[in-house]
N, CA, C and O of each residue as an XYZ file, in Angstrom:
784
protein
N     143.841   -103.714    107.054
C     144.400   -104.939    106.497
C     145.663   -104.583    105.717
O     145.637   -103.698    104.863
N     146.763   -105.268    106.006
C     148.014   -104.974    105.323
C     148.061   -105.693    103.979
O     147.287   -106.613    103.716
N     149.002   -105.241    103.127
C     149.079   -105.789    101.768
C     149.303   -107.295    101.769
O     148.772   -108.000    100.911
N     150.101   -107.806    102.743
C     150.390   -109.234    102.723
C     149.251   -110.090    103.256
O     149.345   -111.318    103.240
N     148.180   -109.468    103.725
C     147.010   -110.229    104.165
C     146.019   -110.456    103.026
O     145.075   -111.232    103.171
N     146.225   -109.794    101.915
C     145.318   -109.931    100.781
C     145.611   -111.191     99.988
O     146.755   -111.639     99.909
N     144.567   -111.756     99.403
C     144.698   -112.814     98.409
C     144.405   -112.166     97.074
O     143.376   -111.511     96.911
N     145.296   -112.342     96.121
C     145.076   -111.799     94.789
C     144.310   -112.835     93.966
O     144.757   -113.972     93.809
N     143.170   -112.433     93.450
C     142.396   -113.300     92.560
C     142.662   -112.810     91.141
O     142.141   -111.780     90.714
N     143.475   -113.564     90.428
C     143.924   -113.173     89.096
C     142.999   -113.809     88.073
O     142.826   -115.027     88.052
N     142.404   -112.979     87.223
C     141.529   -113.483     86.163
C     142.185   -113.103     84.834
O     141.955   -112.010     84.316
N     143.013   -114.018     84.276
C     143.773   -113.660     83.086
C     142.975   -113.686     81.788
O     143.433   -113.144     80.783
N     141.807   -114.295     81.782
C     140.961   -114.250     80.590
C     139.563   -113.819     81.009
O     139.219   -113.884     82.190
N     138.765   -113.384     80.058
C     137.446   -112.823     80.382
C     136.399   -113.889     80.711
O     135.305   -113.551     81.163
N     136.709   -115.152     80.496
C     135.729   -116.216     80.672
C     135.028   -116.225     82.018
O     133.797   -116.199     82.051
N     135.765   -116.259     83.148
C     135.078   -116.290     84.443
C     134.195   -115.068     84.677
O     133.131   -115.175     85.287
N     134.632   -113.917     84.196
C     133.844   -112.694     84.384
C     132.571   -112.760     83.552
O     131.495   -112.396     84.027
N     132.692   -113.221     82.316
C     131.502   -113.366     81.470
C     130.523   -114.378     82.046
O     129.313   -114.156     82.043
N     131.059   -115.500     82.543
C     130.217   -116.560     83.098
C     129.449   -116.070     84.322
O     128.234   -116.248     84.412
N     130.161   -115.455     85.259
C     129.506   -114.960     86.473
C     128.613   -113.765     86.166
O     127.543   -113.623     86.757
N     129.046   -112.901     85.242
C     128.259   -111.725     84.881
C     126.916   -112.090     84.279
O     125.907   -111.453     84.580
N     126.894   -113.111     83.431
C     125.634   -113.540     82.806
C     124.636   -114.006     83.850
O     123.426   -113.925     83.639
N     125.141   -114.497     84.985
C     124.268   -114.994     86.053
C     124.022   -113.943     87.132
O     123.366   -114.231     88.133
N     124.542   -112.725     86.941
C     124.370   -111.672     87.936
C     125.163   -111.917     89.204
O     124.775   -111.463     90.281
N     126.282   -112.640     89.082
C     127.051   -113.031     90.263
C     128.483   -112.499     90.252
O     129.369   -113.097     90.863
N     128.712   -111.402     89.577
C     130.062   -110.844     89.516
C     130.641   -110.563     90.895
O     131.846   -110.708     91.103
N     129.800   -110.163     91.831
C     130.287   -109.832     93.171
C     130.928   -111.029     93.859
O     131.646   -110.859     94.845
N     130.682   -112.237     93.357
C     131.301   -113.417     93.962
C     132.827   -113.373     93.841
O     133.535   -113.975     94.648
N     133.328   -112.658     92.831
C     134.784   -112.550     92.683
C     135.419   -111.792     93.841
O     136.608   -111.947     94.121
N     134.615   -110.970     94.512
C     135.146   -110.182     95.626
C     134.412   -110.476     96.933
O     134.434   -109.659     97.854
N     133.765   -111.634     97.018
C     133.095   -112.006     98.266
C     134.059   -112.081     99.449
O     133.735   -111.589    100.530
N     135.246   -112.689     99.269
C     136.169   -112.723    100.409
C     136.616   -111.308    100.762
O     137.011   -110.536     99.888
N     136.550   -110.979    102.031
C     136.911   -109.631    102.483
C     138.359   -109.279    102.148
O     138.687   -108.113    101.931
N     139.227   -110.302    102.107
C     140.648   -110.041    101.874
C     141.064   -110.258    100.415
O     142.246   -110.455    100.132
N     140.106   -110.222     99.493
C     140.429   -110.460     98.086
C     140.631   -109.157     97.322
O     139.924   -108.172     97.535
N     141.610   -109.180     96.430
C     141.795   -108.136     95.435
C     141.789   -108.818     94.072
O     142.402   -109.869     93.891
N     141.096   -108.215     93.125
C     140.985   -108.778     91.786
C     142.067   -108.174     90.907
O     142.268   -106.960     90.912
N     142.767   -109.018     90.150
C     143.810   -108.564     89.232
C     143.359   -108.854     87.806
O     143.080   -110.001     87.455
N     143.289   -107.801     86.985
C     142.909   -107.930     85.579
C     144.021   -107.388     84.685
O     144.792   -106.519     85.092
N     144.092   -107.907     83.480
C     144.993   -107.363     82.470
C     144.241   -106.249     81.747
O     143.039   -106.368     81.507
N     144.937   -105.168     81.398
C     144.268   -103.985     80.851
C     143.364   -104.267     79.659
O     142.251   -103.744     79.599
N     143.813   -105.078     78.713
C     142.990   -105.350     77.531
C     141.789   -106.230     77.867
O     140.741   -106.121     77.230
N     141.936   -107.098     78.861
C     140.786   -107.895     79.312
C     139.782   -106.973     79.992
O     138.577   -107.088     79.769
N     140.276   -106.062     80.819
C     139.395   -105.096     81.487
C     138.650   -104.248     80.453
O     137.444   -104.035     80.575
N     139.365   -103.769     79.444
C     138.734   -102.950     78.408
C     137.644   -103.744     77.687
O     136.568   -103.224     77.392
N     137.944   -105.001     77.415
C     136.974   -105.861     76.723
C     135.701   -106.024     77.560
O     134.594   -105.925     77.031
N     135.855   -106.271     78.852
C     134.657   -106.541     79.653
C     133.844   -105.280     79.909
O     132.615   -105.344     79.922
N     134.498   -104.126     80.116
C     133.703   -102.922     80.397
C     133.006   -102.414     79.141
O     131.989   -101.726     79.231
N     133.550   -102.753     77.961
C     132.898   -102.310     76.724
C     131.725   -103.213     76.355
O     130.908   -102.859     75.505
N     131.642   -104.382     76.997
C     130.635   -105.370     76.628
C     129.257   -105.059     77.200
O     128.251   -105.224     76.510
N     129.201   -104.606     78.462
C     127.886   -104.337     79.044
C     128.015   -103.341     80.188
O     129.071   -103.210     80.806
N     126.923   -102.647     80.452
C     126.930   -101.657     81.532
C     127.071   -102.342     82.889
O     127.638   -101.763     83.816
N     126.557   -103.582     83.016
C     126.679   -104.291     84.289
C     128.147   -104.557     84.629
O     128.578   -104.375     85.767
N     128.905   -104.993     83.616
C     130.325   -105.250     83.841
C     131.066   -103.952     84.147
O     131.922   -103.912     85.031
N     130.734   -102.902     83.418
C     131.368   -101.601     83.664
C     131.039   -101.105     85.066
O     131.914   -100.581     85.755
N     129.798   -101.262     85.496
C     129.389   -100.834     86.843
C     130.150   -101.613     87.912
O     130.580   -101.039     88.912
N     130.318   -102.922     87.703
C     131.043   -103.741     88.665
C     132.472   -103.229     88.835
O     132.961   -103.091     89.956
N     133.134   -102.949     87.714
C     134.518   -102.471     87.765
C     134.580   -101.108     88.446
O     135.458   -100.876     89.277
N     133.659   -100.201     88.106
C     133.661    -98.861     88.713
C     133.361    -98.925     90.211
O     134.000    -98.234     91.005
N     132.400    -99.745     90.589
C     131.973    -99.845     91.983
C     133.070   -100.429     92.877
O     133.145   -100.124     94.067
N     133.913   -101.269     92.288
C     134.948   -101.947     93.073
C     136.356   -101.493     92.709
O     137.321   -102.235     92.890
N     136.468   -100.281     92.201
C     137.754    -99.783     91.704
C     138.874    -99.910     92.733
O     140.011   -100.204     92.365
N     138.575    -99.697     94.009
C     139.610    -99.746     95.045
C     140.153   -101.158     95.260
O     141.241   -101.327     95.809
N     139.398   -102.172     94.828
C     139.831   -103.564     95.042
C     140.203   -104.274     93.739
O     140.428   -105.485     93.721
N     140.265   -103.506     92.652
C     140.631   -104.098     91.364
C     141.953   -103.481     90.912
O     142.061   -102.266     90.745
N     142.945   -104.331     90.720
C     144.249   -103.901     90.243
C     144.340   -104.248     88.764
O     143.948   -105.338     88.348
N     144.858   -103.318     87.978
C     144.968   -103.553     86.539
C     146.426   -103.555     86.130
O     147.164   -102.608     86.402
N     146.834   -104.631     85.472
C     148.184   -104.688     84.923
C     148.179   -103.944     83.594
O     147.467   -104.326     82.665
N     148.973   -102.883     83.507
C     149.064   -102.073     82.291
C     150.149   -102.661     81.393
O     151.338   -102.539     81.685
N     149.739   -103.288     80.318
C     150.678   -103.949     79.414
C     151.133   -103.013     78.303
O     150.437   -102.056     77.964
N     152.309   -103.292     77.738
C     152.771   -102.539     76.572
C     151.812   -102.745     75.410
O     151.534   -101.817     74.650
N     151.303   -103.981     75.277
C     150.338   -104.285     74.212
C     149.091   -103.434     74.387
O     148.579   -102.871     73.420
N     148.601   -103.341     75.617
C     147.410   -102.542     75.899
C     147.621   -101.068     75.617
O     146.744   -100.402     75.068
N     148.800   -100.553     75.998
C     149.096    -99.131     75.724
C     149.141    -98.864     74.223
O     148.626    -97.853     73.747
N     149.768    -99.792     73.476
C     149.845    -99.631     72.020
C     148.447    -99.696     71.392
O     148.133    -98.931     70.481
N     147.617   -100.613     71.887
C     146.256   -100.739     71.367
C     145.443    -99.483     71.674
O     144.681    -99.017     70.826
N     145.598    -98.933     72.876
C     144.881    -97.706     73.242
C     145.323    -96.541     72.360
O     144.502    -95.714     71.964
N     146.617    -96.478     72.052
C     147.141    -95.416     71.178
C     146.536    -95.543     69.777
O     146.147    -94.545     69.170
N     146.462    -96.757     69.276
C     145.881    -96.969     67.948
C     144.404    -96.570     67.927
O     143.943    -95.953     66.967
N     143.664    -96.918     68.981
C     142.250    -96.534     69.046
C     142.100    -95.019     69.086
O     141.206    -94.462     68.449
N     142.977    -94.355     69.834
C     142.924    -92.894     69.932
C     143.186    -92.233     68.579
O     142.712    -91.128     68.316
N     143.941    -92.916     67.733
C     144.228    -92.395     66.399
C     143.170    -92.818     65.380
O     143.286    -92.512     64.193
N     142.148    -93.516     65.846
C     141.094    -93.962     64.948
C     141.435    -95.211     64.175
O     140.760    -95.552     63.203
N     142.483    -95.896     64.602
C     142.900    -97.119     63.931
C     142.425    -98.334     64.723
O     142.141    -98.241     65.917
N     142.345    -99.449     64.052
C     141.910   -100.680     64.700
C     143.140   -101.448     65.177
O     144.037   -101.738     64.386
N     143.185   -101.782     66.483
C     144.332   -102.561     66.982
C     144.336   -103.965     66.403
O     143.364   -104.401     65.786
N     145.440   -104.663     66.609
C     145.520   -106.046     66.176
C     144.379   -106.849     66.793
O     143.999   -106.619     67.941
N     143.843   -107.778     66.036
C     142.673   -108.532     66.478
C     142.919   -109.324     67.758
O     142.003   -109.501     68.561
N     144.134   -109.796     67.954
C     144.420   -110.624     69.127
C     145.171   -109.852     70.213
O     145.947   -110.437     70.968
N     144.942   -108.547     70.291
C     145.675   -107.747     71.281
C     145.377   -108.196     72.710
O     146.248   -108.128     73.578
N     144.145   -108.656     72.957
C     143.807   -109.148     74.292
C     144.644   -110.350     74.669
O     145.203   -110.403     75.764
N     144.736   -111.324     73.764
C     145.522   -112.526     74.041
C     146.999   -112.186     74.198
O     147.687   -112.746     75.051
N     147.484   -111.251     73.357
C     148.888   -110.852     73.454
C     149.181   -110.155     74.776
O     150.251   -110.340     75.356
N     148.229   -109.352     75.254
C     148.403   -108.672     76.540
C     148.445   -109.686     77.681
O     149.214   -109.525     78.629
N     147.619   -110.730     77.593
C     147.625   -111.787     78.620
C     148.974   -112.507     78.619
O     149.533   -112.774     79.683
N     149.495   -112.819     77.444
C     150.798   -113.488     77.356
C     151.890   -112.602     77.937
O     152.773   -113.081     78.649
N     151.827   -111.298     77.630
C     152.802   -110.362     78.197
C     152.727   -110.370     79.726
O     153.748   -110.370     80.413
N     151.501   -110.378     80.237
C     151.316   -110.410     81.689
C     151.951   -111.663     82.288
O     152.651   -111.591     83.298
N     151.700   -112.812     81.657
C     152.238   -114.075     82.170
C     153.760   -114.054     82.162
O     154.397   -114.504     83.114
N     154.344   -113.530     81.086
C     155.797   -113.545     80.948
C     156.494   -112.467     81.769
O     157.601   -112.681     82.263
N     155.846   -111.295     81.918
C     156.563   -110.161     82.507
C     155.858   -109.453     83.658
O     156.487   -108.655     84.353
N     154.574   -109.720     83.882
C     153.840   -108.898     84.831
C     153.482   -109.528     86.152
O     152.863   -108.885     86.999
N     153.862   -110.781     86.343
C     153.418   -111.507     87.526
C     153.910   -110.866     88.818
O     153.119   -110.587     89.718
N     155.215   -110.634     88.908
C     155.765   -110.077     90.149
C     155.177   -108.715     90.467
O     154.857   -108.422     91.619
N     155.036   -107.885     89.445
C     154.454   -106.554     89.645
C     153.013   -106.652     90.143
O     152.587   -105.869     90.992
N     152.275   -107.609     89.613
C     150.853   -107.701     89.926
C     150.558   -108.320     91.286
O     149.649   -107.873     91.985
N     151.313   -109.338     91.666
C     150.951   -110.019     92.916
C     151.975   -109.887     94.025
O     151.664   -110.173     95.181
N     153.191   -109.461     93.705
C     154.200   -109.330     94.749
C     154.386   -110.648     95.480
O     154.549   -111.694     94.852
N     154.364   -110.600     96.796
C     154.541   -111.811     97.597
C     153.217   -112.387     98.095
O     153.207   -113.341     98.873
N     152.111   -111.813     97.652
C     150.802   -112.266     98.122
C     150.468   -113.626     97.512
O     150.894   -113.925     96.396
N     149.709   -114.451     98.237
C     149.214   -115.684     97.625
C     148.210   -115.323     96.533
O     147.547   -114.289     96.615
N     148.098   -116.162     95.524
C     147.214   -115.837     94.408
C     146.424   -117.055     93.955
O     146.930   -118.177     93.926
N     145.181   -116.801     93.605
C     144.356   -117.790     92.920
C     144.247   -117.329     91.479
O     143.885   -116.181     91.220
N     144.554   -118.207     90.539
C     144.385   -117.896     89.124
C     143.097   -118.567     88.691
O     143.045   -119.792     88.578
N     142.053   -117.781     88.444
C     140.753   -118.320     88.060
C     140.639   -118.197     86.540
O     140.719   -117.099     85.990
N     140.454   -119.318     85.877
C     140.470   -119.283     84.417
C     139.431   -120.231     83.835
O     138.935   -121.134     84.508
N     139.118   -120.000     82.566
C     138.279   -120.921     81.795
C     138.893   -121.244     80.450
O     138.633   -122.306     79.885
N     139.709   -120.335     79.930
C     140.244   -120.476     78.582
C     141.236   -121.643     78.525
O     142.311   -121.574     79.120
N     140.878   -122.701     77.817
C     141.735   -123.879     77.735
C     143.013   -123.597     76.947
O     143.964   -124.376     76.996
N     143.029   -122.475     76.218
C     144.227   -122.150     75.446
C     145.301   -121.470     76.289
O     146.440   -121.322     75.845
N     144.943   -121.057     77.503
C     145.950   -120.413     78.343
C     147.120   -121.365     78.565
O     146.917   -122.549     78.837
N     148.327   -120.859     78.451
C     149.503   -121.734     78.639
C     149.712   -122.054     80.117
O     150.488   -121.386     80.800
N     149.013   -123.084     80.606
C     149.016   -123.360     82.044
C     150.395   -123.723     82.582
O     150.729   -123.382     83.717
N     151.198   -124.414     81.772
C     152.553   -124.737     82.234
C     153.346   -123.458     82.454
O     154.110   -123.344     83.412
N     153.155   -122.496     81.555
C     153.849   -121.209     81.692
C     153.330   -120.457     82.917
O     154.111   -119.880     83.673
N     152.012   -120.465     83.108
C     151.441   -119.824     84.298
C     152.030   -120.445     85.553
O     152.440   -119.739     86.475
N     152.069   -121.745     85.578
C     152.579   -122.473     86.740
C     154.027   -122.088     87.023
O     154.386   -121.834     88.173
N     154.861   -122.044     85.985
C     156.273   -121.750     86.206
C     156.487   -120.294     86.602
O     157.373   -119.997     87.403
N     155.685   -119.380     86.051
C     155.859   -117.973     86.375
C     155.345   -117.640     87.770
O     155.983   -116.880     88.499
N     154.210   -118.195     88.145
C     153.647   -117.903     89.458
C     154.299   -118.745     90.549
O     154.360   -118.329     91.707
N     154.781   -119.917     90.182
C     155.459   -120.768     91.140
C     154.578   -121.153     92.309
O     153.383   -121.400     92.145
N     155.173   -121.204     93.492
C     154.455   -121.713     94.656
C     153.492   -120.709     95.260
O     152.778   -121.035     96.208
N     153.458   -119.503     94.734
C     152.514   -118.517     95.271
C     151.117   -118.717     94.719
O     150.159   -118.134     95.225
N     150.992   -119.534     93.689
C     149.728   -119.583     92.957
C     149.007   -120.906     93.091
O     149.602   -121.954     93.342
N     147.713   -120.814     92.915
C     146.837   -121.979     92.937
C     145.923   -121.814     91.736
O     145.063   -120.933     91.730
N     146.096   -122.648     90.719
C     145.277   -122.531     89.520
C     143.947   -123.227     89.744
O     143.896   -124.346     90.256
N     142.877   -122.558     89.359
C     141.555   -123.043     89.736
C     140.546   -122.588     88.674
O     140.626   -121.462     88.183
N     139.612   -123.451     88.327
C     138.575   -123.053     87.375
C     137.481   -122.266     88.100
O     137.468   -122.189     89.329
N     136.573   -121.690     87.330
C     135.460   -120.949     87.929
C     134.650   -121.842     88.856
O     134.280   -121.435     89.957
N     134.378   -123.060     88.406
C     133.605   -123.986     89.238
C     134.335   -124.305     90.534
O     133.725   -124.336     91.603
N     135.640   -124.540     90.444
C     136.401   -124.874     91.641
C     136.476   -123.677     92.590
O     136.480   -123.851     93.809
N     136.537   -122.479     92.042
C     136.521   -121.277     92.880
C     135.210   -121.207     93.672
O     135.213   -120.893     94.862
N     134.109   -121.499     93.011
C     132.811   -121.483     93.693
C     132.739   -122.568     94.762
O     132.155   -122.355     95.824
N     133.334   -123.737     94.485
C     133.386   -124.780     95.509
C     134.185   -124.302     96.725
O     133.847   -124.618     97.866
N     135.238   -123.543     96.466
C     136.045   -123.000     97.578
C     135.211   -122.010     98.393
O     135.287   -121.999     99.622
N     134.412   -121.177     97.711
C     133.537   -120.245     98.430
C     132.553   -121.013     99.306
O     132.273   -120.608    100.435
N     132.029   -122.118     98.788
C     131.098   -122.940     99.574
C     131.822   -123.558    100.772
O     131.306   -123.540    101.890
N     133.006   -124.097    100.537
C     133.753   -124.770    101.608
C     134.088   -123.807    102.743
O     134.184   -124.214    103.901
N     134.265   -122.540    102.410
C     134.621   -121.561    103.434
C     133.407   -120.784    103.941
O     133.548   -119.782    104.643
N     132.211   -121.259    103.578
C     130.987   -120.684    104.124
C     130.583   -119.345    103.554
O     129.801   -118.623    104.173
N     131.104   -118.992    102.374
C     130.775   -117.698    101.769
C     129.569   -117.769    100.843
O     128.927   -116.751    100.584
N     129.255   -118.966    100.339
C     127.991   -119.175     99.628
C     127.347   -120.431    100.206
O     128.030   -121.307    100.736
N     126.033   -120.503    100.096
C     125.313   -121.606    100.740
C     125.466   -122.926     99.993
O     125.640   -123.976    100.612
N     125.401   -122.875     98.656
C     125.373   -124.131     97.908
C     126.047   -123.987     96.553
O     125.610   -123.204     95.710
N     127.122   -124.757     96.353
C     127.748   -124.783     95.041
C     126.776   -125.317     94.001
O     126.651   -124.740     92.920
N     126.083   -126.415     94.312
C     125.212   -127.070     93.334
C     124.131   -126.130     92.825
O     123.891   -126.055     91.620
N     123.480   -125.415     93.731
C     122.434   -124.472     93.317
C     123.022   -123.308     92.534
O     122.451   -122.871     91.535
N     124.162   -122.811     92.988
C     124.811   -121.699     92.287
C     125.215   -122.114     90.891
O     125.000   -121.366     89.937
N     125.802   -123.301     90.752
C     126.272   -123.748     89.438
C     125.098   -123.995     88.492
O     125.181   -123.683     87.304
N     124.010   -124.552     89.010
C     122.818   -124.770     88.176
C     122.293   -123.432     87.656
O     121.895   -123.329     86.495
N     122.290   -122.416     88.508
C     121.851   -121.079     88.095
C     122.778   -120.520     87.021
O     122.315   -119.929     86.045
N     124.081   -120.705     87.197
C     125.061   -120.192     86.234
C     124.897   -120.866     84.875
O     124.894   -120.194     83.843
N     124.762   -122.185     84.872
C     124.601   -122.916     83.608
C     123.326   -122.465     82.900
O     123.319   -122.271     81.684
N     122.248   -122.300     83.666
C     120.988   -121.847     83.087
C     121.118   -120.447     82.508
O     120.628   -120.182     81.410
N     121.771   -119.552     83.231
C     121.908   -118.156     82.789
C     122.816   -118.023     81.578
O     122.670   -117.083     80.797
N     123.755   -118.955     81.410
C     124.690   -118.886     80.291
C     124.216   -119.652     79.066
O     124.881   -119.637     78.030
N     123.071   -120.323     79.175
C     122.568   -121.117     78.062
C     121.591   -120.310     77.213
O     120.810   -119.508     77.724
N     121.654   -120.539     75.927
C     120.753   -119.858     75.008
C     120.560   -120.737     73.784
O     121.468   -121.462     73.379
N     119.372   -120.667     73.199
C     119.142   -121.439     71.980
C     119.803   -120.775     70.775
O     119.980   -121.401     69.730
N     120.165   -119.496     70.932
C     120.838   -118.790     69.837
C     122.277   -119.289     69.730
O     123.044   -119.213     70.690
N     122.627   -119.791     68.571
C     123.933   -120.426     68.394
C     125.088   -119.484     68.731
O     126.075   -119.913     69.328
N     124.981   -118.222     68.363
C     126.063   -117.271     68.604
C     126.201   -116.859     70.053
O     127.239   -116.332     70.453
N     125.169   -117.093     70.843
C     125.183   -116.659     72.243
C     125.445   -117.819     73.194
O     126.005   -117.635     74.275
N     125.034   -119.012     72.783
C     125.096   -120.154     73.696
C     126.516   -120.397     74.209
O     127.450   -120.580     73.429
N     126.655   -120.394     75.526
C     127.920   -120.730     76.171
C     127.580   -121.515     77.424
O     126.980   -120.979     78.356
N     127.955   -122.760     77.446
C     127.733   -123.514     78.671
C     129.083   -123.672     79.351
O     129.957   -124.370     78.837
N     129.267   -123.029     80.507
C     130.575   -123.094     81.149
C     130.930   -124.514     81.535
O     130.081   -125.276     81.996
N     132.169   -124.858     81.346
C     132.624   -126.198     81.696
C     132.618   -126.388     83.205
O     132.979   -125.483     83.957
N     132.212   -127.557     83.635
C     132.172   -127.805     85.073
C     133.425   -128.521     85.554
O     133.531   -128.873     86.729
N     134.392   -128.741     84.635
C     135.622   -129.408     85.053
C     136.254   -128.569     86.159
O     136.186   -127.340     86.136
N     136.851   -129.226     87.096
C     137.434   -128.504     88.216
C     138.923   -128.787     88.288
O     139.445   -129.202     89.323
N     139.590   -128.558     87.182
C     141.032   -128.766     87.152
C     141.698   -127.794     88.117
O     141.417   -126.595     88.103
N     142.558   -128.311     88.931
C     143.333   -127.480     89.835
C     144.762   -127.994     89.845
O     144.998   -129.192     89.694
N     145.695   -127.105     90.021
C     147.075   -127.497     90.230
C     147.459   -126.913     91.583
O     148.017   -125.817     91.644
N     147.171   -127.628     92.668
C     147.444   -127.052     93.980
C     148.934   -126.970     94.277
O     149.716   -127.787     93.790
N     149.317   -126.007     95.058
C     150.689   -125.871     95.515
C     150.642   -125.806     97.033
O     149.583   -125.540     97.601
N     151.771   -126.042     97.707
C     151.747   -125.997     99.172
C     151.185   -124.684     99.720
O     150.360   -124.700    100.633
N     151.621   -123.556     99.173
C     151.096   -122.278     99.664
C     149.659   -122.063     99.203
O     148.799   -121.640     99.976
N     149.415   -122.364     97.927
C     148.085   -122.119     97.374
C     147.007   -122.906     98.075
O     145.894   -122.416     98.260
N     147.331   -124.133     98.470
C     146.299   -124.952     99.104
C     145.935   -124.438    100.487
O     144.908   -124.817    101.049
N     146.788   -123.569    101.035
C     146.485   -123.016    102.364
C     145.874   -121.626    102.290
O     145.681   -120.977    103.318
N     145.565   -121.161    101.077
C     144.953   -119.838    100.945
C     143.620   -119.834    101.679
O     142.785   -120.715    101.471
N     143.426   -118.851    102.527
C     142.186   -118.741    103.282
C     141.563   -117.382    103.056
O     142.250   -116.361    103.029
N     140.252   -117.383    102.894
C     139.527   -116.140    102.724
C     139.077   -115.621    104.086
O     138.887   -116.385    105.032
N     138.915   -114.311    104.160
C     138.379   -113.708    105.369
C     136.962   -113.252    105.109
O     136.640   -112.770    104.023
N     136.114   -113.407    106.119
C     134.715   -113.004    105.995
C     134.457   -111.776    106.850
O     133.333   -111.274    106.886
């Protein structure tokens, strides 16, 4: 498979990974045979430090996961190596750096799906930086796309499982993923097709 046959699945915040990981469905991010996952370095560091399951997923799929190395991430890694604590919002700053400066390096001319949950992400900025190569899609909408292309049997059953797995009576743990399916389709993005 050549580089231009790949679809880049860009996950600029940890939300979709946390949501799918809690339900044991991380592999859904790479279900399409022609998918490559794009992560920002500080987001990747955050998820692999959170649980062994997330770390195993990243290690097992290393050949299909591309990491954008940000200046913010390098500075944060240097501070950690010196025993210092990086800035509290280094992850968010690394994501902003990626949006402003890392898009072309990360996706080239490949079509891209931006899978997100964080409502604070500057979607107008994402849209302008990615332009017509990108299709912004929530986690729920991504799963609907997998169903539409025959890669999962049922969105409804999958989503019910995800909501159940992400729910907890503990206030600090409870996270119910939003089911909104906001999308900003583009001519190229709407024609993105997965390979099985």
